C-alpha positions in Angstrom: 99.7 117.8 107.4 99.7 114.0 108.5 102.8 114.0 111.0 103.1 116.8 113.5 106.4 117.7 115.2 107.0 118.4 119.0 108.1 122.3 118.5 109.6 123.6 122.2 108.9 126.8 122.4 111.6 128.6 125.1 111.1 131.6 127.0 114.8 132.7 127.5 114.4 135.7 129.8 113.8 135.2 133.6 114.1 138.9 134.4 111.7 140.7 136.4 108.4 142.7 134.8 109.8 140.2 131.2 107.7 140.5 128.4 109.1 137.2 127.1 105.7 135.2 128.1 103.2 137.7 126.4 105.2 136.8 123.6 105.7 133.3 123.5 102.1 132.7 124.4 101.3 135.0 121.1 103.7 132.2 119.5 102.5 129.1 120.1 99.0 130.2 119.5 100.3 130.8 116.1 102.2 127.5 115.9 99.0 125.5 117.3 97.3 127.0 114.4 99.8 126.8 112.0 99.0 122.4 112.1 102.6 121.1 111.9 103.0 120.9 115.7 102.2 119.7 119.0 103.8 122.6 120.8 105.1 122.5 124.4 106.1 126.2 125.8 109.2 126.2 128.4 109.6 129.1 130.4 113.5 129.1 131.6 112.2 130.9 134.8 110.6 127.8 136.0 114.2 126.1 136.1 117.2 126.3 138.4 120.1 126.5 135.9 123.4 126.8 137.5 126.3 129.1 135.6 129.0 127.2 137.2 129.2 123.9 134.8 130.7 120.3 134.9 134.5 120.4 133.7 133.6 117.8 130.9 131.6 119.2 128.3 128.2 117.2 127.5 129.2 117.0 124.0 131.7 114.4 125.2 130.2 113.0 128.3 126.8 111.7 126.9 124.5 110.1 129.3 127.1 110.5 131.9 126.6 114.0 132.0 126.0 115.4 135.7 123.3 117.2 135.5 121.7 118.7 138.8 118.9 116.2 139.6 116.5 119.5 139.3 117.2 120.3 135.8 116.0 116.8 134.4 113.1 117.6 133.4 114.4 120.9 131.7 116.9 117.9 129.3 114.0 115.8 128.4 111.3 118.4 127.3 114.4 119.6 125.2 115.5 116.0 124.2 112.0 115.6 123.2 112.0 118.8 120.5 111.9 118.3 116.8 112.4 121.3 116.5 112.6 125.0 118.8 111.6 129.1 118.7 113.7 130.6 120.9 111.9 133.4 122.7 114.5 136.7 123.4 114.8 140.0 124.6 118.2 142.1 123.8 120.2 142.9 126.6 123.2 145.1 126.0 123.3 143.8 122.6 123.0 140.0 123.0 120.5 137.3 124.3 120.1 136.4 128.7 122.7 134.7 130.3 119.8 132.3 131.5 119.3 131.5 127.8 122.9 131.0 127.4 123.6 128.5 130.9 120.6 126.8 129.6 121.9 126.0 125.6 125.4 125.3 127.6 123.9 122.5 129.6 122.8 120.7 126.9 124.7 119.3 123.4 122.9 116.5 121.5 119.5 118.2 122.3 120.2 120.4 119.4 122.3 118.7 117.6 120.6 117.9 113.8 117.6 120.1 115.1 115.9 123.2 113.1 116.0 126.3 116.0 113.8 129.5 114.6 114.2 132.8 116.7 111.3 135.3 117.9 113.2 138.3 119.0 112.1 141.8 121.0 113.4 145.3 121.9 114.3 148.1 121.1 114.4 149.8 117.6 116.8 146.7 116.6 113.7 144.5 117.9 116.1 141.9 120.0 118.0 141.3 116.3 121.5 141.7 117.6 120.8 139.0 120.4 119.6 136.2 117.4 123.0 136.8 115.4 124.8 135.7 118.1 122.4 133.1 119.2 123.1 131.9 115.2 126.3 131.7 116.2 126.2 129.6 119.2 123.6 127.2 117.9 126.0 126.9 115.0 128.9 125.3 117.0 126.6 122.9 118.7 125.9 121.5 115.0 122.0 122.9 115.4 120.2 124.2 112.1 119.4 128.1 112.1 116.2 129.2 110.4 116.6 132.4 108.5 113.1 133.9 108.6 113.2 134.7 112.2 110.2 137.7 113.5 111.4 140.8 115.5 109.5 142.5 117.1 111.0 146.5 117.6 109.5 148.4 120.5 107.8 146.2 121.9 106.1 148.5 124.5 104.4 150.2 122.2 103.7 147.8 118.9 102.1 145.7 121.4 98.4 145.5 122.7 96.4 142.8 124.5 98.8 140.3 124.0 98.9 140.6 120.5 101.2 142.8 118.1 99.5 145.2 116.0 102.0 144.7 112.5 98.8 143.2 111.0 101.7 142.0 108.7 102.6 139.6 112.0 100.9 136.6 111.6 102.2 136.2 107.7 105.7 136.3 109.0 105.0 133.8 111.7 103.6 131.6 109.2 106.3 131.5 106.9 108.5 130.9 109.7 106.4 128.1 110.9 106.6 126.4 107.0 109.9 126.3 107.0 110.6 124.9 110.7 108.2 122.2 109.6 110.1 121.6 106.9 113.4 121.6 108.1 111.8 119.3 111.6 110.6 116.7 108.6 114.1 116.7 107.1 116.4 116.3 109.7 113.8 114.3 111.5 114.1 111.4 108.9 117.8 111.7 108.2 118.5 111.3 111.7 116.3 108.5 111.8 118.6 106.9 109.1 121.9 107.9 109.9 122.9 109.0 113.2 124.9 112.9 112.8 128.7 112.8 113.1 129.6 115.1 115.4 
């Protein structure tokens, strides 16, 4: 591979005692070994993300969107991404409020970029959360990747920071191969013609 893309891995849970950083760390390791990405892990717990939004949408406000000053580093890191992986648990058959708030405070940062999902949870492995996220990201004109990773019953299926399923690295490679393809294709398209959002 001659070109590396900037991959932002978002830790979507800010809950006390969360497992998300463990999953994100392993995912980042897989992405670095893959070789197609410069990897940036963004932990939403490190940012203050208000639930109250300005009256105008970031889609229409553009650079004038009035984000809190403390959110500027988050917005900058999302803007620099060529691709995303959202690491999410499942809370009550959906995804965390902090992740929704982080998504809603931005628009162009997601537009015409590929987004993959790594989920974890109980019996469903976070799949309900991913279904909801796919719907939301489509509205923001992102391209969601079909082949994600889901870890059911993570509390018994992980040990020492790694999934026990020997097939997990192979599934991760498939996700990362698809994400690389889309990052290259969409990056070239954005460079050639502004996206008509």
